[in-house]
VOBA-1610 file (N, C-alpha, C; in pm, whole numbers, padded with zeros to 5 digits, always signed):
BEGIN
Gly-02170-00492+00830Gly-02302-00554+00830Gly-02310-00680+00913Ile-02203-00715+00984Ile-02205-00833+01070Ile-02257-00793+01206Ser-02354-00866+01258Ser-02410-00832+01390Ser-02309-00865+01500Asp-02318-00791+01609Asp-02226-00812+01721Asp-02233-00955+01775Ser-02348-01015+01766Ser-02364-01151+01819Ser-02287-01254+01735Asp-02247-01214+01614Asp-02173-01304+01527Asp-02022-01278+01526Ile-01977-01192+01618Ile-01835-01159+01628Ile-01783-01204+01764Val-01674-01279+01764Val-01610-01324+01889Val-01476-01255+01901Trp-01452-01190+02013Trp-01328-01116+02035Trp-01234-01192+02127Lys-01105-01183+02096Lys-00999-01235+02182Lys-00903-01122+02208Tyr-00884-01086+02336Tyr-00800-00971+02370Tyr-00666-01013+02430Asn-00567-00924+02414Asn-00436-00941+02477Asn-00369-01074+02441Ile-00380-01109+02314Ile-00316-01232+02265Ile-00171-01198+02226Ser-00077-01256+02298Ser+00064-01225+02274Ser+00113-01288+02144Glu+00229-01245+02097Glu+00287-01300+01975Glu+00356-01432+02010Ser+00275-01532+02039Ser+00324-01661+02087Ser+00223-01769+02050Asp+00239-01886+02107Asp+00146-01996+02082Asp+00004-01965+02130Glu-00011-01854+02203Glu-00144-01809+02242Glu-00231-01789+02120Val-00170-01749+02009Val-00244-01727+01883Val-00304-01859+01836Ser-00225-01964+01840Ser-00273-02097+01797Ser-00390-02142+01885Lys-00377-02123+02015Lys-00483-02165+02106Lys-00610-02084+02081Ala-00593-01953+02058Ala-00709-01867+02031Ala-00776-01910+01900Ala-00696-01942+01798Ala-00750-01986+01670Ala-00828-02117+01686Asp-00773-02210+01764Asp-00843-02337+01790Asp-00978-02312+01855Gln-00980-02220+01952Gln-01103-02190+02026Gln-01206-02125+01934Leu-01161-02035+01846Leu-01252-01965+01758Leu-01310-02059+01653Val-01228-02148+01603Val-01279-02248+01506Val-01381-02337+01575Ala-01352-02377+01699Ala-01443-02464+01774Ala-01577-02394+01799Gln-01575-02259+01804Gln-01697-02182+01825Gln-01771-02156+01694Gly-01716-02205+01583Gly-01783-02193+01455Gly-01744-02077+01370Cys-01640-02005+01408Cys-01597-01888+01328Cys-01542-01934+01193Lys-01580-01864+01088Lys-01537-01898+00954Lys-01436-01796+00897Leu-01423-01684+00967Leu-01324-01582+00929Leu-01252-01538+01057Ile-01121-01554+01061Ile-01044-01520+01181Ile-00936-01419+01142Ile-00934-01308+01214Ile-00843-01197+01182Ile-00753-01169+01301Ser-00622-01159+01277Ser-00529-01120+01383Ser-00478-00979+01353Asn-00426-00911+01456Asn-00391-00770+01435Asn-00253-00731+01484Ser-00159-00825+01484Ser-00021-00791+01516Ser+00072-00869+01425Tyr+00178-00807+01382Tyr+00268-00871+01285Tyr+00318-01006+01335Gly+00351-01016+01462Gly+00404-01138+01518Gly+00304-01251+01529His+00178-01226+01495His+00075-01332+01493His+00081-01413+01364Gln+00148-01359+01263Gln+00137-01412+01127Gln+00173-01561+01115Asp+00287-01601+01170Asp+00330-01741+01156Asp+00228-01839+01212Tyr+00169-01801+01325Tyr+00068-01888+01389Tyr-00061-01892+01307Met-00095-01778+01248Met-00213-01773+01163Met-00193-01860+01039Tyr-00075-01858+00984Tyr-00043-01940+00868Tyr-00057-02089+00902Ala-00005-02126+01018Ala-00016-02264+01063Ala-00161-02305+01082Ala-00240-02213+01137Ala-00382-02241+01159Ala-00457-02256+01027Ala-00418-02174+00930Ala-00481-02181+00798Ala-00454-02316+00732Gln-00337-02369+00753Gln-00303-02500+00699Gln-00381-02611+00770Lys-00408-02587+00898Lys-00477-02687+00980Lys-00627-02688+00954Tyr-00684-02567+00934Tyr-00830-02555+00914Tyr-00855-02497+00775Thr-00857-02582+00675Thr-00863-02535+00536Thr-01000-02480+00495Asp-01103-02502+00578Asp-01236-02449+00544Asp-01266-02318+00616Val-01163-02261+00680Val-01176-02131+00751Val-01080-02032+00687Asp-01122-01907+00672Asp-01035-01802+00617Asp-00960-01730+00731Phe-00831-01709+00712Phe-00748-01643+00812Phe-00683-01519+00750Val-00694-01407+00821Val-00634-01280+00773Val-00536-01231+00879Ala-00411-01217+00841Ala-00308-01162+00931Ala-00286-01016+00894Met-00332-00928+00983Met-00312-00785+00960Met-00164-00751+00978Thr-00109-00675+00886Thr+00030-00628+00879Thr+00127-00736+00840Gly+00080-00853+00800Gly+00170-00957+00755Gly+00220-00932+00614Asp+00302-01023+00562Asp+00364-00995+00434Asp+00393-01115+00343Tyr+00349-01236+00379Tyr+00384-01345+00288Tyr+00267-01435+00250Ala+00145-01393+00276Ala+00029-01476+00240Ala+00025-01505+00091Ala+00059-01406+00009Ala+00048-01423-00137Ala+00141-01530-00191Ile+00251-01557-00121Ile+00345-01658-00169Ile+00343-01783-00082Ser+00246-01792+00008Ser+00241-01904+00103Ser+00188-02032+00038Gly+00117-02018-00072Gly+00056-02134-00135Gly-00069-02181-00064Cys-00116-02099+00029Cys-00233-02133+00111Cys-00353-02050+00062Asp-00455-02116+00011Asp-00569-02046-00050Asp-00659-01975+00051Asn-00649-02008+00178Asn-00738-01949+00279Asn-00662-01859+00378Phe-00547-01810+00335Phe-00462-01726+00419Phe-00436-01594+00347Tyr-00461-01480+00414Tyr-00451-01349+00351Tyr-00377-01249+00442Asn-00326-01144+00380Asn-00270-01030+00453Asn-00354-00906+00423Ala-00362-00817+00519Ala-00432-00691+00498Ala-00376-00586+00594Phe-00377-00461+00551Phe-00339-00353+00640Phe-00376-00221+00573Thr-00395-00120+00652Thr-00419+00013+00596Thr-00290+00061+00529Lys-00303+00155+00437Lys-00185+00213+00371Lys-00124+00319+00460Val-00077+00274+00578Val-00031+00369+00679Val+00094+00444+00633Tyr+00166+00388+00537Tyr+00284+00458+00486Tyr+00245+00591+00420Glu+00121+00600+00371Glu+00077+00726+00310Glu+00065+00837+00415Ser+00005+00803+00531Ser-00004+00905+00636Ser+00133+00931+00698Arg+00219+00830+00698Arg+00358+00850+00745Arg+00428+00955+00657Tyr+00406+00944+00528Tyr+00467+01040+00436Tyr+00419+01182+00468Val+00289+01196+00490Val+00232+01329+00520Val+00289+01382+00652Ser+00303+01294+00752Ser+00361+01339+00879Ser+00506+01378+00859Gly+00574+01313+00763Gly+00711+01354+00730Gly+00716+01491+00668Val+00616+01522+00586Val+00607+01657+00528Val+00595+01761+00640Val+00512+01731+00739Val+00497+01823+00853Val+00631+01840+00925Ala+00700+01729+00949Ala+00831+01737+01015Ala+00930+01817+00930Gly+00924+01796+00798Gly+01012+01871+00709Gly+00986+02020+00714Met+00860+02057+00725Met+00825+02199+00735Met+00883+02260+00862Lys+00879+02184+00972Lys+00935+02234+01098Lys+01088+02246+01087Ile+01151+02147+01024Ile+01297+02153+01007Ile+01335+02274+00922Ala+01265+02295+00812Ala+01295+02411+00726Ala+01280+02541+00803Glu+01177+02547+00887Glu+01155+02668+00970Glu+01269+02688+01068Leu+01312+02580+01134Leu+01421+02590+01232Leu+01552+02630+01165Val+01577+02575+01046Val+01699+02610+00974Val+01697+02758+00934Lys+01584+02803+00883Lys+01571+02943+00841Lys+01592+03038+00957Glu+01544+02999+01075Glu+01556+03084+01193Glu+01687+03058+01269Asp+01772+02972+01212Asp+01903+02938+01271Asp+01889+02890+01416Lys+01791+02804+01439Lys+01767+02754+01575Lys+01823+02614+01600Ile+01872+02549+01496Ile+01926+02416+01515Ile+02070+02425+01562Pro+02105+02369+01678Pro+02241+02376+01730Pro+02337+02294+01643Ala+02466+02314+01662Ala+02567+02244+01582Ala+02553+02093+01597Thr+02511+02048+01715Thr+02497+01905+01738Thr+02381+01844+01659Gly+02294+01929+01605Gly+02180+01885+01527Gly+02214+01855+01382Tyr+02340+01872+01346Tyr+02385+01844+01210Tyr+02492+01735+01211Asp+02493+01651+01108Asp+02601+01554+01099Asp+02720+01614+01026Ala+02822+01535+01001Ala+02946+01587+00940Ala+02925+01639+00799Asp+02816+01593+00733Asp+02788+01637+00598Asp+02688+01751+00591Gly+02652+01804+00708Gly+02560+01917+00712Gly+02414+01878+00706Asn+02384+01749+00724Asn+02245+01704+00726Asn+02184+01724+00865Val+02059+01767+00869Val+01987+01778+00996Val+01954+01637+01045Lys+01978+01612+01172Lys+01957+01479+01230Lys+01812+01458+01274Val+01758+01346+01229Val+01621+01305+01265Val+01628+01166+01329Gly+01548+01144+01432Gly+01546+01014+01500Gly+01410+00946+01482Tyr+01409+00814+01491Tyr+01285+00738+01476Tyr+01289+00620+01572Val+01186+00611+01657Val+01174+00500+01751Val+01084+00395+01689Gly+01142+00280+01654Gly+01066+00172+01591Gly+01051+00053+01684Ala+00942-00018+01669Ala+00915-00134+01754Ala+01005-00252+01713Tyr+00990-00297+01589Tyr+01066-00411+01537Tyr+01110-00382+01394Pro+01213-00448+01344Pro+01256-00427+01204Pro+01169-00505+01106Tyr+01037-00489+01120Tyr+00941-00557+01032Tyr+00910-00468+00913Ala+00855-00530+00807Ala+00820-00456+00687Ala+00727-00338+00717Glu+00632-00359+00806Glu+00538-00253+00844Glu+00610-00131+00897Val+00709-00154+00983Val+00784-00044+01044Val+00879+00020+00944Val+00950-00065+00869Val+01048-00014+00773Val+00983+00069+00663Ser+00869+00021+00609Ser+00800+00098+00506Ser+00751+00231+00563Gly+00710+00229+00692Gly+00662+00352+00755Gly+00771+00455+00773Tyr+00886+00411+00827Tyr+00988+00513+00849Tyr+01054+00557+00720Thr+01051+00470+00618Thr+01101+00511+00486Thr+01013+00622+00429Ala+00882+00603+00440Ala+00787+00704+00392Ala+00802+00834+00471Phe+00821+00822+00603Phe+00841+00940+00687Phe+00963+01018+00641Tyr+01072+00946+00618Tyr+01198+01006+00574Tyr+01180+01075+00438Leu+01113+01008+00344Leu+01091+01066+00213Leu+01001+01189+00220Gly+00903+01185+00313Gly+00817+01301+00331Gly+00896+01422+00379Ile+00987+01399+00472Ile+01073+01509+00520Ile+01155+01564+00404Lys+01219+01474+00329Lys+01307+01516+00220Lys+01233+01588+00108Ser+01102+01567+00097Ser+01026+01639-00005Ser+01018+01787+00025Val+01040+01822+00152Val+01037+01963+00194Val+01178+02015+00218Tyr+01257+01937+00291Tyr+01395+01978+00323Tyr+01485+01857+00297Asp+01567+01868+00196Asp+01639+01750+00146Asp+01756+01705+00233Lys+01824+01798+00298Lys+01947+01763+00370Lys+01915+01712+00511Val+01873+01588+00518Val+01843+01524+00648Val+01904+01385+00651Ala+01936+01341+00770Ala+01984+01204+00792Ala+01905+01147+00909Met+01859+01024+00896Met+01772+00965+00999Met+01836+00843+01066Glu+01826+00839+01196Glu+01874+00726+01276Glu+01753+00655+01337Val+01748+00523+01324Val+01636+00443+01377Val+01684+00363+01497Ser+01604+00365+01603Ser+01633+00287+01724Ser+01516+00194+01751Tyr+01542+00064+01762Tyr+01437-00034+01785Tyr+01425-00069+01933Thr+01301-00088+01978Thr+01276-00123+02118Thr+01244-00271+02138Asp+01216-00342+02028Asp+01178-00484+02033Asp+01050-00505+02117Ser+00961-00409+02107Ser+00831-00419+02175Ser+00736-00321+02107Trp+00608-00361+02099Trp+00510-00268+02044Trp+00473-00162+02144Phe+00478-00193+02273Phe+00437-00098+02376Phe+00532-00108+02495Asp+00617-00007+02510Asp+00715-00004+02619Asp+00744+00142+02649Ile+00669+00197+02745Ile+00682+00340+02775Ile+00824+00378+02811Glu+00885+00302+02901Glu+01022+00333+02943Glu+01121+00312+02830Gly+01106+00200+02757Gly+01199+00172+02649Gly+01190+00273+02537Glu+01070+00313+02503Glu+01052+00413+02396Glu+01103+00549+02440Gly+01081+00581+02568Gly+01133+00708+02621Gly+01285+00709+02618Ala+01346+00598+02661Ala+01491+00588+02663Ala+01549+00597+02522Ala+01481+00533+02425Ala+01528+00538+02287Ala+01523+00683+02235Ala+01414+00753+02266Ala+01402+00892+02223Ala+01509+00979+02287Glu+01535+00957+02416Glu+01638+01034+02485Glu+01775+01011+02423Ser+01803+00885+02388Ser+01931+00853+02326Ser+01945+00919+02189Leu+01838+00919+02111Leu+01840+00983+01980Leu+01861+01133+01992Met+01793+01193+02091Met+01810+01336+02110Met+01948+01369+02163Ala+02006+01279+02242Ala+02144+01299+02290Ala+02242+01297+02173Asp+02204+01225+02066Asp+02286+01222+01945Asp+02264+01345+01858Gly+02171+01430+01899Gly+02147+01555+01826Gly+02023+01560+01744Cys+01944+01452+01742Cys+01823+01450+01660Cys+01722+01557+01706Val+01668+01632+01612Val+01577+01742+01648Val+01430+01705+01626Ile+01405+01600+01551Ile+01270+01546+01532Ile+01271+01400+01572Ile+01174+01358+01652Ile+01162+01217+01691Ile+01030+01162+01641Gly+01038+01075+01538Gly+00920+01006+01489Gly+00908+00873+01562Gln+00797+00801+01542Gln+00784+00673+01611Gln+00689+00579+01540His+00720+00451+01546His+00625+00345+01515His+00634+00248+01632Ala+00582+00291+01741Ala+00571+00217+01866Ala+00450+00280+01934Asp+00382+00205+02019Asp+00246+00242+02054Asp+00224+00331+02177Ser+00328+00355+02254Ser+00305+00427+02380Ser+00335+00576+02368Thr+00317+00646+02478Thr+00347+00789+02486Thr+00490+00816+02531Gly+00571+00709+02541Gly+00707+00723+02594Gly+00793+00823+02520Ala+00798+00812+02387Ala+00883+00901+02308Ala+00835+01046+02312Pro+00705+01074+02292Pro+00659+01212+02300Pro+00681+01273+02440Ala+00661+01193+02544Ala+00681+01244+02682Ala+00827+01282+02703Ala+00918+01198+02657Ala+01061+01227+02672Ala+01099+01351+02592Thr+01041+01363+02473Thr+01070+01479+02388Thr+01019+01607+02453Gln+00899+01601+02509Gln+00842+01718+02576Gln+00928+01763+02694Lys+00976+01665+02771Lys+01058+01696+02888Lys+01184+01773+02848Leu+01253+01723+02745Leu+01374+01792+02701Leu+01341+01924+02631His+01227+01928+02563His+01181+02053+02500His+01159+02159+02606Asp+01098+02118+02718Asp+01075+02212+02830Asp+01205+02260+02891Asp+01308+02178+02880Asp+01440+02214+02934Asp+01519+02303+02838Gly+01457+02338+02726Gly+01522+02428+02633Gly+01587+02362+02512Lys+01579+02230+02501Lys+01640+02163+02387Lys+01551+02177+02263Ile+01613+02194+02148Ile+01539+02201+02023Ile+01503+02060+01981Cys+01380+02019+02004Cys+01336+01884+01969Cys+01184+01882+01960Tyr+01135+01803+01864Tyr+00991+01793+01840Tyr+00952+01648+01814Ser+00824+01619+01838Ser+00775+01482+01829Ser+00670+01465+01719Val+00676+01351+01651Val+00570+01307+01562Val+00522+01174+01616Gly+00398+01168+01666Gly+00349+01051+01736Gly+00284+00947+01647Tyr+00216+00855+01710Tyr+00149+00745+01638Tyr+00023+00707+01713Asn-00075+00658+01642Asn-00200+00603+01696Asn-00298+00705+01751Ile-00252+00795+01836Ile-00343+00890+01900Ile-00286+01031+01897Asp-00368+01128+01922Asp-00326+01267+01936Asp-00236+01276+02059Met-00113+01323+02041Met-00017+01330+02151Met-00009+01469+02216Leu-00103+01557+02182Leu-00097+01693+02237Leu-00110+01696+02389Glu-00186+01602+02445Glu-00199+01598+02590Glu-00066+01558+02655Thr+00008+01473+02588Thr+00138+01426+02638Thr+00248+01526+02609Ala+00246+01583+02489Ala+00352+01674+02447Ala+00291+01800+02387Pro+00230+01884+02472Pro+00151+01999+02422Pro+00227+02098+02335Thr+00356+02116+02358Thr+00431+02212+02277Thr+00537+02146+02191Ala+00559+02016+02208Ala+00659+01945+02130Ala+00599+01862+02018Ala+00472+01823+02031Ala+00408+01739+01928Ala+00371+01822+01806Leu+00412+01773+01689Leu+00378+01839+01563Leu+00251+01780+01502Thr+00243+01648+01503Thr+00126+01574+01450Thr+00143+01429+01491Ser+00042+01347+01460Ser+00052+01203+01483Ser-00011+01132+01364
//
């Protein structure tokens, strides 16, 4: 119900002191509610909340507002772990199908007979960890004998880095590549190896990855 004329947007704000500068500018423009949308913005938003006590600050994907002692600082995020769990169920169904059809190569199992699953994560933040935990549990709800390896890129968006991480995981034998990173790098790498005959599938994030990985993408 807020009119467009009452909303001020700031784009491409890095996880740096740029957040503080943007907050200062928004307060100067009269904004009474300021929302950030990246985990790395949180510390700067907390500092701004302490500085401007008559303005409300919401850090999306943050995790310590409740214990900050700051009455005008909040955290919010969608329950993305729920959809992560469902995407894990989809991955588990594919794994069960591959096992039944005896299509998983020997390299796709670890020493204990678990099917190997890979996950490309941006950072070891609570948002990412809760997501891949839910993904893993979703898989195990369908096919229990799985082991998951997580590779971090230290970036939310890095096409080459995410692709390289996916390639490394698949080189280790992982047959499913999940992701909590924003680019098409991992699905593209998975599709390339899938086209070369490797047993590997992708579970994407943010957008439909069928255009990037038409035969390797299971869901996003």
